[in-house]
N, CA, C, O and the ligand as a Tripos MOL2 file, in Angstrom:
@<TRIPOS>MOLECULE
protein
  285   283    72     0     0
PROTEIN
NO_CHARGES

@<TRIPOS>ATOM
      1 N           0.8420   -1.2030    0.0000 N.3       1 MET1
      2 CA          0.0000    0.0000    0.0000 C.3       1 MET1
      3 C           0.8700    1.2440    0.0000 C.2       1 MET1
      4 O           1.5910    1.4970    0.9650 O.2       1 MET1
      5 N           0.8130    1.9960   -1.0360 N.am      2 SER2
      6 CA          1.6060    3.2160   -1.0450 C.3       2 SER2
      7 C           0.7220    4.4190   -1.3600 C.2       2 SER2
      8 O           0.1490    4.5440   -2.4420 O.2       2 SER2
      9 N           0.6460    5.2490   -0.4130 N.am      3 ILE3
     10 CA         -0.2000    6.4370   -0.5670 C.3       3 ILE3
     11 C           0.6420    7.6860   -0.3860 C.2       3 ILE3
     12 O           1.3040    7.8520    0.6380 O.2       3 ILE3
     13 N           0.6170    8.5470   -1.3570 N.am      4 THR4
     14 CA          1.2480    9.8440   -1.1570 C.3       4 THR4
     15 C           0.2250   10.7570   -0.5050 C.2       4 THR4
     16 O          -0.8820   10.9410   -1.0100 O.2       4 THR4
     17 N           0.6020   11.2970    0.5750 N.am      5 ASN5
     18 CA         -0.3160   12.1000    1.3720 C.3       5 ASN5
     19 C          -0.6220   13.4280    0.6860 C.2       5 ASN5
     20 O           0.2470   14.2950    0.5960 O.2       5 ASN5
     21 N          -1.8400   13.5900    0.2080 N.am      6 PRO6
     22 CA         -2.1480   14.8090   -0.5450 C.3       6 PRO6
     23 C          -2.1430   16.0760    0.3090 C.2       6 PRO6
     24 O          -1.8840   17.1670   -0.2000 O.2       6 PRO6
     25 N          -2.4230   15.9360    1.5860 N.am      7 SER7
     26 CA         -2.5250   17.1370    2.4130 C.3       7 SER7
     27 C          -1.1610   17.7380    2.7240 C.2       7 SER7
     28 O          -1.0570   18.9120    3.0800 O.2       7 SER7
     29 N          -0.1080   16.9190    2.5870 N.am      8 SER8
     30 CA          1.2180   17.4780    2.8370 C.3       8 SER8
     31 C           1.9520   17.7460    1.5330 C.2       8 SER8
     32 O           3.1420   18.0630    1.5380 O.2       8 SER8
     33 N           1.2550   17.6220    0.4340 N.am      9 ALA9
     34 CA          1.8820   17.8580   -0.8620 C.3       9 ALA9
     35 C           2.2120   19.3370   -1.0370 C.2       9 ALA9
     36 O           1.7590   20.1970   -0.2820 O.2       9 ALA9
     37 N           3.0050   19.5890   -2.0430 N.am     10 SER10
     38 CA          3.5810   20.9120   -2.2230 C.3      10 SER10
     39 C           2.5670   22.0440   -2.2600 C.2      10 SER10
     40 O           1.6180   22.0200   -3.0450 O.2      10 SER10
     41 N           2.7730   23.0030   -1.4300 N.am     11 GLY11
     42 CA          2.0890   24.2860   -1.4880 C.3      11 GLY11
     43 C           0.5800   24.2800   -1.5540 C.2      11 GLY11
     44 O          -0.0190   25.2100   -2.0930 O.2      11 GLY11
     45 N          -0.0480   23.2440   -1.0140 N.am     12 ALA12
     46 CA         -1.5020   23.2370   -1.0520 C.3      12 ALA12
     47 C          -2.0610   24.3080   -0.1190 C.2      12 ALA12
     48 O          -1.3760   24.7890    0.7840 O.2      12 ALA12
     49 N          -3.2770   24.6560   -0.3510 N.am     13 ASN13
     50 CA         -4.0000   25.5490    0.5530 C.3      13 ASN13
     51 C          -3.3330   26.8960    0.7830 C.2      13 ASN13
     52 O          -3.2640   27.3740    1.9150 O.2      13 ASN13
     53 N          -2.8510   27.4970   -0.2690 N.am     14 VAL14
     54 CA         -2.4550   28.8940   -0.1440 C.3      14 VAL14
     55 C          -3.7250   29.7060   -0.3920 C.2      14 VAL14
     56 O          -4.0280   30.1420   -1.5030 O.2      14 VAL14
     57 N          -4.4220   29.8720    0.6750 N.am     15 HIS15
     58 CA         -5.7570   30.4580    0.5590 C.3      15 HIS15
     59 C          -5.9640   31.3430    1.7680 C.2      15 HIS15
     60 O          -5.7040   30.9330    2.8990 O.2      15 HIS15
     61 N          -6.4230   32.5330    1.5360 N.am     16 PHE16
     62 CA         -6.7130   33.3780    2.6750 C.3      16 PHE16
     63 C          -8.1020   33.9480    2.5210 C.2      16 PHE16
     64 O          -8.6230   34.0610    1.4110 O.2      16 PHE16
     65 N          -8.6880   34.3000    3.6280 N.am     17 GLU17
     66 CA        -10.0530   34.7780    3.5810 C.3      17 GLU17
     67 C         -10.0850   36.2630    3.2980 C.2      17 GLU17
     68 O          -9.3480   37.0400    3.9040 O.2      17 GLU17
     69 N         -10.9240   36.6430    2.3930 N.am     18 HIS18
     70 CA        -11.0350   38.0690    2.0910 C.3      18 HIS18
     71 C         -12.5010   38.4340    1.9210 C.2      18 HIS18
     72 O         -13.0990   38.2320    0.8640 O.2      18 HIS18
     73 N         -13.0480   38.9670    2.9740 N.am     19 TYR19
     74 CA        -14.4170   39.4350    2.9000 C.3      19 TYR19
     75 C         -14.4450   40.8690    2.3930 C.2      19 TYR19
     76 O         -13.4120   41.5350    2.3310 O.2      19 TYR19
     77 N         -15.6290   41.3370    2.0330 N.am     20 CYS20
     78 CA        -15.8040   42.7020    1.5740 C.3      20 CYS20
     79 C         -15.2320   43.6700    2.6090 C.2      20 CYS20
     80 O         -15.4710   43.5240    3.8080 O.2      20 CYS20
     81 N         -14.4830   44.6500    2.1360 N.am     21 GLU21
     82 CA        -13.8330   45.5500    3.0930 C.3      21 GLU21
     83 C         -14.7160   46.7270    3.4940 C.2      21 GLU21
     84 O         -14.3090   47.5500    4.3140 O.2      21 GLU21
     85 N         -15.9010   46.8170    2.9370 N.am     22 GLU22
     86 CA        -16.8290   47.8530    3.3610 C.3      22 GLU22
     87 C         -17.1890   47.6240    4.8280 C.2      22 GLU22
     88 O         -17.5330   46.5080    5.2180 O.2      22 GLU22
     89 N         -17.1100   48.6810    5.6420 N.am     23 VAL23
     90 CA        -17.3960   48.5380    7.0660 C.3      23 VAL23
     91 C         -18.8390   48.1030    7.2610 C.2      23 VAL23
     92 O         -19.7570   48.7040    6.7030 O.2      23 VAL23
     93 N         -19.0360   47.0630    8.0480 N.am     24 GLY24
     94 CA        -20.3820   46.6000    8.3420 C.3      24 GLY24
     95 C         -20.9070   45.5750    7.3640 C.2      24 GLY24
     96 O         -21.9450   44.9590    7.6050 O.2      24 GLY24
     97 N         -20.1970   45.3840    6.2530 N.am     25 CYS25
     98 CA        -20.6350   44.4030    5.2600 C.3      25 CYS25
     99 C         -19.9520   43.0810    5.5560 C.2      25 CYS25
    100 O         -18.7340   43.0140    5.7220 O.2      25 CYS25
    101 N         -20.7620   42.0270    5.6200 N.am     26 GLU26
    102 CA        -20.1880   40.7290    5.9740 C.3      26 GLU26
    103 C         -20.2220   39.7580    4.8080 C.2      26 GLU26
    104 O         -20.0870   38.5470    4.9870 O.2      26 GLU26
    105 N         -20.4040   40.2990    3.6120 N.am     27 LYS27
    106 CA        -20.4240   39.4230    2.4440 C.3      27 LYS27
    107 C         -19.0100   39.0300    2.0370 C.2      27 LYS27
    108 O         -18.0270   39.6720    2.4060 O.2      27 LYS27
    109 N         -18.9470   37.9570    1.2680 N.am     28 TRP28
    110 CA        -17.6730   37.5110    0.7230 C.3      28 TRP28
    111 C         -17.1730   38.5160   -0.3010 C.2      28 TRP28
    112 O         -17.9400   38.9810   -1.1440 O.2      28 TRP28
    113 N         -15.8940   38.8520   -0.2330 N.am     29 GLY29
    114 CA        -15.3160   39.7800   -1.1990 C.3      29 GLY29
    115 C         -14.8310   39.0390   -2.4240 C.2      29 GLY29
    116 O         -13.6650   38.6530   -2.5100 O.2      29 GLY29
    117 N         -15.7070   38.8500   -3.3470 N.am     30 GLY30
    118 CA        -15.3720   38.0730   -4.5300 C.3      30 GLY30
    119 C         -14.7310   38.8890   -5.6380 C.2      30 GLY30
    120 O         -14.3000   38.3330   -6.6480 O.2      30 GLY30
    121 N         -14.6630   40.2180   -5.4590 N.am     31 PHE31
    122 CA        -14.1670   41.0780   -6.5190 C.3      31 PHE31
    123 C         -12.9840   41.8930   -6.0220 C.2      31 PHE31
    124 O         -13.1340   42.7830   -5.1850 O.2      31 PHE31
    125 N         -11.8300   41.5840   -6.5390 N.am     32 GLY32
    126 CA        -10.6150   42.2330   -6.0780 C.3      32 GLY32
    127 C         -10.1220   43.2680   -7.0630 C.2      32 GLY32
    128 O         -10.4190   43.2100   -8.2560 O.2      32 GLY32
    129 N          -9.3700   44.2080   -6.5460 N.am     33 HIS33
    130 CA         -8.7630   45.2180   -7.4060 C.3      33 HIS33
    131 C          -7.4440   45.6650   -6.8150 C.2      33 HIS33
    132 O          -7.3310   45.8720   -5.6070 O.2      33 HIS33
    133 N          -6.4600   45.8100   -7.6590 N.am     34 SER34
    134 CA         -5.1750   46.3550   -7.2420 C.3      34 SER34
    135 C          -4.6270   47.1900   -8.3750 C.2      34 SER34
    136 O          -4.5750   46.7290   -9.5150 O.2      34 SER34
    137 N          -4.2160   48.4130   -8.0830 N.am     35 PRO35
    138 CA         -3.7150   49.2920   -9.1450 C.3      35 PRO35
    139 C          -2.3690   48.8410   -9.6910 C.2      35 PRO35
    140 O          -2.0040   49.2030  -10.8100 O.2      35 PRO35
    141 N          -1.6320   48.0620   -8.9230 N.am     36 SER36
    142 CA         -0.3690   47.5550   -9.4400 C.3      36 SER36
    143 C           0.0440   46.3300   -8.6540 C.2      36 SER36
    144 O          -0.4890   46.0580   -7.5780 O.2      36 SER36
    145 N           1.0080   45.5850   -9.2050 N.am     37 LYS37
    146 CA          1.4160   44.3420   -8.5500 C.3      37 LYS37
    147 C           2.0850   44.5940   -7.2150 C.2      37 LYS37
    148 O           2.1570   43.6920   -6.3810 O.2      37 LYS37
    149 N           2.5710   45.7970   -6.9980 N.am     38 ALA38
    150 CA          3.2560   46.1130   -5.7520 C.3      38 ALA38
    151 C           2.2830   46.3660   -4.6170 C.2      38 ALA38
    152 O           2.6700   46.3990   -3.4490 O.2      38 ALA38
    153 N           1.0350   46.5420   -4.9640 N.am     39 ILE39
    154 CA          0.0360   46.8850   -3.9690 C.3      39 ILE39
    155 C          -0.8910   45.7000   -3.7360 C.2      39 ILE39
    156 O          -1.4010   45.1170   -4.6930 O.2      39 ILE39
    157 N          -1.1140   45.3410   -2.4840 N.am     40 PRO40
    158 CA         -1.9780   44.1890   -2.2110 C.3      40 PRO40
    159 C          -3.3890   44.4110   -2.7550 C.2      40 PRO40
    160 O          -3.9090   45.5270   -2.7580 O.2      40 PRO40
    161 N          -3.9800   43.3270   -3.2090 N.am     41 VAL41
    162 CA         -5.3320   43.4090   -3.7390 C.3      41 VAL41
    163 C          -6.3110   43.7050   -2.6190 C.2      41 VAL41
    164 O          -6.2120   43.1410   -1.5300 O.2      41 VAL41
    165 N          -7.2430   44.5770   -2.8880 N.am     42 ARG42
    166 CA         -8.3320   44.8310   -1.9480 C.3      42 ARG42
    167 C          -9.5720   44.1360   -2.4920 C.2      42 ARG42
    168 O          -9.7180   43.9500   -3.7000 O.2      42 ARG42
    169 N         -10.4630   43.7560   -1.5790 N.am     43 TRP43
    170 CA        -11.5910   42.9180   -1.9780 C.3      43 TRP43
    171 C         -12.9150   43.5120   -1.5350 C.2      43 TRP43
    172 O         -13.0340   44.0850   -0.4520 O.2      43 TRP43
    173 N         -13.9040   43.3610   -2.4010 N.am     44 TRP44
    174 CA        -15.2590   43.8080   -2.0970 C.3      44 TRP44
    175 C         -16.2720   42.7930   -2.6030 C.2      44 TRP44
    176 O         -15.9620   41.9870   -3.4810 O.2      44 TRP44
    177 N         -17.4800   42.8280   -2.0550 N.am     45 CYS45
    178 CA        -18.5860   42.1280   -2.6840 C.3      45 CYS45
    179 C         -18.9850   42.9330   -3.9140 C.2      45 CYS45
    180 O         -18.5230   44.0580   -4.1000 O.2      45 CYS45
    181 N         -19.8330   42.3630   -4.7460 N.am     46 TRP46
    182 CA        -20.1770   43.0640   -5.9900 C.3      46 TRP46
    183 C         -20.8740   44.3850   -5.7000 C.2      46 TRP46
    184 O         -20.6610   45.3780   -6.3960 O.2      46 TRP46
    185 N         -21.6970   44.3870   -4.6820 N.am     47 GLU47
    186 CA        -22.4660   45.5960   -4.3610 C.3      47 GLU47
    187 C         -21.5620   46.7720   -4.0240 C.2      47 GLU47
    188 O         -21.8560   47.9100   -4.3900 O.2      47 GLU47
    189 N         -20.4660   46.5020   -3.3310 N.am     48 HIS48
    190 CA        -19.5890   47.5820   -2.8840 C.3      48 HIS48
    191 C         -18.3460   47.7470   -3.7550 C.2      48 HIS48
    192 O         -17.5440   48.6500   -3.5200 O.2      48 HIS48
    193 N         -18.1830   46.9110   -4.7270 N.am     49 PHE49
    194 CA        -17.0080   46.9970   -5.5940 C.3      49 PHE49
    195 C         -16.9850   48.3580   -6.2930 C.2      49 PHE49
    196 O         -17.9030   48.6640   -7.0530 O.2      49 PHE49
    197 N         -15.9590   49.1820   -6.0570 N.am     50 PRO50
    198 CA        -15.9660   50.5670   -6.5600 C.3      50 PRO50
    199 C         -15.4790   50.7160   -7.9920 C.2      50 PRO50
    200 O         -15.3960   51.8340   -8.5020 O.2      50 PRO50
    201 N         -15.1610   49.6270   -8.6370 N.am     51 TYR51
    202 CA        -14.5970   49.7460   -9.9800 C.3      51 TYR51
    203 C         -15.5220   49.1840  -11.0430 C.2      51 TYR51
    204 O         -15.0770   48.7640  -12.1110 O.2      51 TYR51
    205 N         -16.8200   49.1820  -10.7380 N.am     52 LYS52
    206 CA        -17.7850   48.7440  -11.7310 C.3      52 LYS52
    207 C         -17.8950   49.7930  -12.8420 C.2      52 LYS52
    208 O         -17.6280   50.9750  -12.6260 O.2      52 LYS52
    209 N         -18.2880   49.3430  -14.0200 N.am     53 SER53
    210 CA        -18.5830   50.2910  -15.0870 C.3      53 SER53
    211 C         -19.9280   50.9600  -14.7960 C.2      53 SER53
    212 O         -20.6960   50.5020  -13.9500 O.2      53 SER53
    213 N         -20.1910   52.0430  -15.5100 N.am     54 TYR54
    214 CA        -21.4650   52.7460  -15.3140 C.3      54 TYR54
    215 C         -22.6420   51.8070  -15.5660 C.2      54 TYR54
    216 O         -23.6090   51.7960  -14.8050 O.2      54 TYR54
    217 N         -22.5530   51.0160  -16.6460 N.am     55 GLU55
    218 CA        -23.6380   50.0950  -16.9720 C.3      55 GLU55
    219 C         -23.8400   49.0570  -15.8750 C.2      55 GLU55
    220 O         -24.9720   48.7300  -15.5190 O.2      55 GLU55
    221 N         -22.7450   48.5460  -15.3480 N.am     56 GLN56
    222 CA        -22.8400   47.5470  -14.2760 C.3      56 GLN56
    223 C         -23.4630   48.1490  -13.0290 C.2      56 GLN56
    224 O         -24.2590   47.5050  -12.3460 O.2      56 GLN56
    225 N         -23.0890   49.4020  -12.7350 N.am     57 GLU57
    226 CA        -23.6370   50.0970  -11.5810 C.3      57 GLU57
    227 C         -25.1570   50.2520  -11.7270 C.2      57 GLU57
    228 O         -25.9110   50.0040  -10.7860 O.2      57 GLU57
    229 N         -25.5880   50.6660  -12.9220 N.am     58 GLN58
    230 CA        -27.0220   50.8380  -13.1630 C.3      58 GLN58
    231 C         -27.7670   49.5150  -13.0330 C.2      58 GLN58
    232 O         -28.8450   49.4540  -12.4420 O.2      58 GLN58
    233 N         -27.1880   48.4670  -13.5840 N.am     59 ALA59
    234 CA        -27.8280   47.1560  -13.5330 C.3      59 ALA59
    235 C         -27.9830   46.6910  -12.0880 C.2      59 ALA59
    236 O         -29.0210   46.1500  -11.7080 O.2      59 ALA59
    237 N         -26.9420   46.9080  -11.2900 N.am     60 LEU60
    238 CA        -27.0060   46.5200   -9.8830 C.3      60 LEU60
    239 C         -28.0760   47.3180   -9.1590 C.2      60 LEU60
    240 O         -28.8340   46.7700   -8.3590 O.2      60 LEU60
    241 N         -28.1350   48.6150   -9.4410 N.am     61 ARG61
    242 CA        -29.1120   49.4670   -8.7790 C.3      61 ARG61
    243 C         -30.5460   48.9900   -9.0820 C.2      61 ARG61
    244 O         -31.4000   48.9420   -8.1970 O.2      61 ARG61
    245 N         -30.7810   48.6430  -10.3460 N.am     62 ARG62
    246 CA        -32.1100   48.1230  -10.7130 C.3      62 ARG62
    247 C         -32.4210   46.8380   -9.9590 C.2      62 ARG62
    248 O         -33.5470   46.6380   -9.5030 O.2      62 ARG62
    249 N         -31.4360   45.9770   -9.8310 N.am     63 GLN63
    250 CA        -31.6330   44.7230   -9.0980 C.3      63 GLN63
    251 C         -31.9960   44.9870   -7.6500 C.2      63 GLN63
    252 O         -32.9150   44.3730   -7.1080 O.2      63 GLN63
    253 N         -31.2670   45.9100   -7.0200 N.am     64 LEU64
    254 CA        -31.5090   46.2020   -5.6090 C.3      64 LEU64
    255 C         -32.8840   46.8080   -5.4130 C.2      64 LEU64
    256 O         -33.5870   46.4810   -4.4570 O.2      64 LEU64
    257 N         -33.2650   47.6950   -6.3240 N.am     65 GLU65
    258 CA        -34.5980   48.3100   -6.2170 C.3      65 GLU65
    259 C         -35.6860   47.2810   -6.3970 C.2      65 GLU65
    260 O         -36.6890   47.3040   -5.6840 O.2      65 GLU65
    261 N         -35.5030   46.3810   -7.3350 N.am     66 ALA66
    262 CA        -36.4880   45.3210   -7.5570 C.3      66 ALA66
    263 C         -36.6060   44.4390   -6.3190 C.2      66 ALA66
    264 O         -37.7050   44.0430   -5.9310 O.2      66 ALA66
    265 N         -35.4680   44.1360   -5.7070 N.am     67 ALA67
    266 CA        -35.4670   43.2870   -4.5260 C.3      67 ALA67
    267 C         -36.1900   43.9700   -3.3700 C.2      67 ALA67
    268 O         -36.9030   43.3200   -2.6060 O.2      67 ALA67
    269 N         -36.0040   45.2840   -3.2440 N.am     68 GLU68
    270 CA        -36.6880   46.0270   -2.1750 C.3      68 GLU68
    271 C         -38.2020   46.0120   -2.3840 C.2      68 GLU68
    272 O         -38.9760   45.8510   -1.4410 O.2      68 GLU68
    273 N         -38.6070   46.1870   -3.6590 N.am     69 ARG69
    274 CA        -40.0250   46.2020   -3.9590 C.3      69 ARG69
    275 C         -40.6860   44.8620   -3.6240 C.2      69 ARG69
    276 O         -41.8330   44.8100   -3.1790 O.2      69 ARG69
    277 N         -39.9470   43.8010   -3.8450 N.am     70 ASP70
    278 CA        -40.4970   42.4780   -3.5360 C.3      70 ASP70
    279 C         -40.5500   42.2290   -2.0360 C.2      70 ASP70
    280 O         -41.1780   41.2680   -1.5940 O.2      70 ASP70
    281 N         -39.9080   43.0700   -1.2570 N.am     71 GLY71
    282 CA        -39.9350   42.9050    0.1730 C.3      71 GLY71
    283 C         -38.7940   42.0310    0.5960 C.2      71 GLY71
    284 O         -38.6320   41.7610    1.7860 O.2      71 GLY71
    285 ZN        -19.9260   44.5850    0.6320 Zn       72 ZN72
@<TRIPOS>BOND
     1     1     2 1
     2     2     3 1
     3     3     4 2
     4     3     5 am
     5     5     6 1
     6     6     7 1
     7     7     8 2
     8     7     9 am
     9     9    10 1
    10    10    11 1
    11    11    12 2
    12    11    13 am
    13    13    14 1
    14    14    15 1
    15    15    16 2
    16    15    17 am
    17    17    18 1
    18    18    19 1
    19    19    20 2
    20    19    21 am
    21    21    22 1
    22    22    23 1
    23    23    24 2
    24    23    25 am
    25    25    26 1
    26    26    27 1
    27    27    28 2
    28    27    29 am
    29    29    30 1
    30    30    31 1
    31    31    32 2
    32    31    33 am
    33    33    34 1
    34    34    35 1
    35    35    36 2
    36    35    37 am
    37    37    38 1
    38    38    39 1
    39    39    40 2
    40    39    41 am
    41    41    42 1
    42    42    43 1
    43    43    44 2
    44    43    45 am
    45    45    46 1
    46    46    47 1
    47    47    48 2
    48    47    49 am
    49    49    50 1
    50    50    51 1
    51    51    52 2
    52    51    53 am
    53    53    54 1
    54    54    55 1
    55    55    56 2
    56    55    57 am
    57    57    58 1
    58    58    59 1
    59    59    60 2
    60    59    61 am
    61    61    62 1
    62    62    63 1
    63    63    64 2
    64    63    65 am
    65    65    66 1
    66    66    67 1
    67    67    68 2
    68    67    69 am
    69    69    70 1
    70    70    71 1
    71    71    72 2
    72    71    73 am
    73    73    74 1
    74    74    75 1
    75    75    76 2
    76    75    77 am
    77    77    78 1
    78    78    79 1
    79    79    80 2
    80    79    81 am
    81    81    82 1
    82    82    83 1
    83    83    84 2
    84    83    85 am
    85    85    86 1
    86    86    87 1
    87    87    88 2
    88    87    89 am
    89    89    90 1
    90    90    91 1
    91    91    92 2
    92    91    93 am
    93    93    94 1
    94    94    95 1
    95    95    96 2
    96    95    97 am
    97    97    98 1
    98    98    99 1
    99    99   100 2
   100    99   101 am
   101   101   102 1
   102   102   103 1
   103   103   104 2
   104   103   105 am
   105   105   106 1
   106   106   107 1
   107   107   108 2
   108   107   109 am
   109   109   110 1
   110   110   111 1
   111   111   112 2
   112   111   113 am
   113   113   114 1
   114   114   115 1
   115   115   116 2
   116   115   117 am
   117   117   118 1
   118   118   119 1
   119   119   120 2
   120   119   121 am
   121   121   122 1
   122   122   123 1
   123   123   124 2
   124   123   125 am
   125   125   126 1
   126   126   127 1
   127   127   128 2
   128   127   129 am
   129   129   130 1
   130   130   131 1
   131   131   132 2
   132   131   133 am
   133   133   134 1
   134   134   135 1
   135   135   136 2
   136   135   137 am
   137   137   138 1
   138   138   139 1
   139   139   140 2
   140   139   141 am
   141   141   142 1
   142   142   143 1
   143   143   144 2
   144   143   145 am
   145   145   146 1
   146   146   147 1
   147   147   148 2
   148   147   149 am
   149   149   150 1
   150   150   151 1
   151   151   152 2
   152   151   153 am
   153   153   154 1
   154   154   155 1
   155   155   156 2
   156   155   157 am
   157   157   158 1
   158   158   159 1
   159   159   160 2
   160   159   161 am
   161   161   162 1
   162   162   163 1
   163   163   164 2
   164   163   165 am
   165   165   166 1
   166   166   167 1
   167   167   168 2
   168   167   169 am
   169   169   170 1
   170   170   171 1
   171   171   172 2
   172   171   173 am
   173   173   174 1
   174   174   175 1
   175   175   176 2
   176   175   177 am
   177   177   178 1
   178   178   179 1
   179   179   180 2
   180   179   181 am
   181   181   182 1
   182   182   183 1
   183   183   184 2
   184   183   185 am
   185   185   186 1
   186   186   187 1
   187   187   188 2
   188   187   189 am
   189   189   190 1
   190   190   191 1
   191   191   192 2
   192   191   193 am
   193   193   194 1
   194   194   195 1
   195   195   196 2
   196   195   197 am
   197   197   198 1
   198   198   199 1
   199   199   200 2
   200   199   201 am
   201   201   202 1
   202   202   203 1
   203   203   204 2
   204   203   205 am
   205   205   206 1
   206   206   207 1
   207   207   208 2
   208   207   209 am
   209   209   210 1
   210   210   211 1
   211   211   212 2
   212   211   213 am
   213   213   214 1
   214   214   215 1
   215   215   216 2
   216   215   217 am
   217   217   218 1
   218   218   219 1
   219   219   220 2
   220   219   221 am
   221   221   222 1
   222   222   223 1
   223   223   224 2
   224   223   225 am
   225   225   226 1
   226   226   227 1
   227   227   228 2
   228   227   229 am
   229   229   230 1
   230   230   231 1
   231   231   232 2
   232   231   233 am
   233   233   234 1
   234   234   235 1
   235   235   236 2
   236   235   237 am
   237   237   238 1
   238   238   239 1
   239   239   240 2
   240   239   241 am
   241   241   242 1
   242   242   243 1
   243   243   244 2
   244   243   245 am
   245   245   246 1
   246   246   247 1
   247   247   248 2
   248   247   249 am
   249   249   250 1
   250   250   251 1
   251   251   252 2
   252   251   253 am
   253   253   254 1
   254   254   255 1
   255   255   256 2
   256   255   257 am
   257   257   258 1
   258   258   259 1
   259   259   260 2
   260   259   261 am
   261   261   262 1
   262   262   263 1
   263   263   264 2
   264   263   265 am
   265   265   266 1
   266   266   267 1
   267   267   268 2
   268   267   269 am
   269   269   270 1
   270   270   271 1
   271   271   272 2
   272   271   273 am
   273   273   274 1
   274   274   275 1
   275   275   276 2
   276   275   277 am
   277   277   278 1
   278   278   279 1
   279   279   280 2
   280   279   281 am
   281   281   282 1
   282   282   283 1
   283   283   284 2
@<TRIPOS>SUBSTRUCTURE
     1 MET1         2 RESIDUE 1 A MET
     2 SER2         6 RESIDUE 1 A SER
     3 ILE3        10 RESIDUE 1 A ILE
     4 THR4        14 RESIDUE 1 A THR
     5 ASN5        18 RESIDUE 1 A ASN
     6 PRO6        22 RESIDUE 1 A PRO
     7 SER7        26 RESIDUE 1 A SER
     8 SER8        30 RESIDUE 1 A SER
     9 ALA9        34 RESIDUE 1 A ALA
    10 SER10       38 RESIDUE 1 A SER
    11 GLY11       42 RESIDUE 1 A GLY
    12 ALA12       46 RESIDUE 1 A ALA
    13 ASN13       50 RESIDUE 1 A ASN
    14 VAL14       54 RESIDUE 1 A VAL
    15 HIS15       58 RESIDUE 1 A HIS
    16 PHE16       62 RESIDUE 1 A PHE
    17 GLU17       66 RESIDUE 1 A GLU
    18 HIS18       70 RESIDUE 1 A HIS
    19 TYR19       74 RESIDUE 1 A TYR
    20 CYS20       78 RESIDUE 1 A CYS
    21 GLU21       82 RESIDUE 1 A GLU
    22 GLU22       86 RESIDUE 1 A GLU
    23 VAL23       90 RESIDUE 1 A VAL
    24 GLY24       94 RESIDUE 1 A GLY
    25 CYS25       98 RESIDUE 1 A CYS
    26 GLU26      102 RESIDUE 1 A GLU
    27 LYS27      106 RESIDUE 1 A LYS
    28 TRP28      110 RESIDUE 1 A TRP
    29 GLY29      114 RESIDUE 1 A GLY
    30 GLY30      118 RESIDUE 1 A GLY
    31 PHE31      122 RESIDUE 1 A PHE
    32 GLY32      126 RESIDUE 1 A GLY
    33 HIS33      130 RESIDUE 1 A HIS
    34 SER34      134 RESIDUE 1 A SER
    35 PRO35      138 RESIDUE 1 A PRO
    36 SER36      142 RESIDUE 1 A SER
    37 LYS37      146 RESIDUE 1 A LYS
    38 ALA38      150 RESIDUE 1 A ALA
    39 ILE39      154 RESIDUE 1 A ILE
    40 PRO40      158 RESIDUE 1 A PRO
    41 VAL41      162 RESIDUE 1 A VAL
    42 ARG42      166 RESIDUE 1 A ARG
    43 TRP43      170 RESIDUE 1 A TRP
    44 TRP44      174 RESIDUE 1 A TRP
    45 CYS45      178 RESIDUE 1 A CYS
    46 TRP46      182 RESIDUE 1 A TRP
    47 GLU47      186 RESIDUE 1 A GLU
    48 HIS48      190 RESIDUE 1 A HIS
    49 PHE49      194 RESIDUE 1 A PHE
    50 PRO50      198 RESIDUE 1 A PRO
    51 TYR51      202 RESIDUE 1 A TYR
    52 LYS52      206 RESIDUE 1 A LYS
    53 SER53      210 RESIDUE 1 A SER
    54 TYR54      214 RESIDUE 1 A TYR
    55 GLU55      218 RESIDUE 1 A GLU
    56 GLN56      222 RESIDUE 1 A GLN
    57 GLU57      226 RESIDUE 1 A GLU
    58 GLN58      230 RESIDUE 1 A GLN
    59 ALA59      234 RESIDUE 1 A ALA
    60 LEU60      238 RESIDUE 1 A LEU
    61 ARG61      242 RESIDUE 1 A ARG
    62 ARG62      246 RESIDUE 1 A ARG
    63 GLN63      250 RESIDUE 1 A GLN
    64 LEU64      254 RESIDUE 1 A LEU
    65 GLU65      258 RESIDUE 1 A GLU
    66 ALA66      262 RESIDUE 1 A ALA
    67 ALA67      266 RESIDUE 1 A ALA
    68 GLU68      270 RESIDUE 1 A GLU
    69 ARG69      274 RESIDUE 1 A ARG
    70 ASP70      278 RESIDUE 1 A ASP
    71 GLY71      282 RESIDUE 1 A GLY
    72 ZN72       285 GROUP 0 **** ****
């Protein structure tokens, strides 16, 4: 029986948690942005991501308004 232990294999699990950096927001920060490689990436949820295009911003706003109307 020869098993190579996958959990001790090279460099697994280089993973860190990055939630939305907006104060009070507890959503997962799935959208990162960094102006250059020298600067660490900052993370936001889609709602708070500040680098959306105008069209994306409008689309999100419509979604949020629709969700509010539905209660
Ligand atoms: Zn957020």
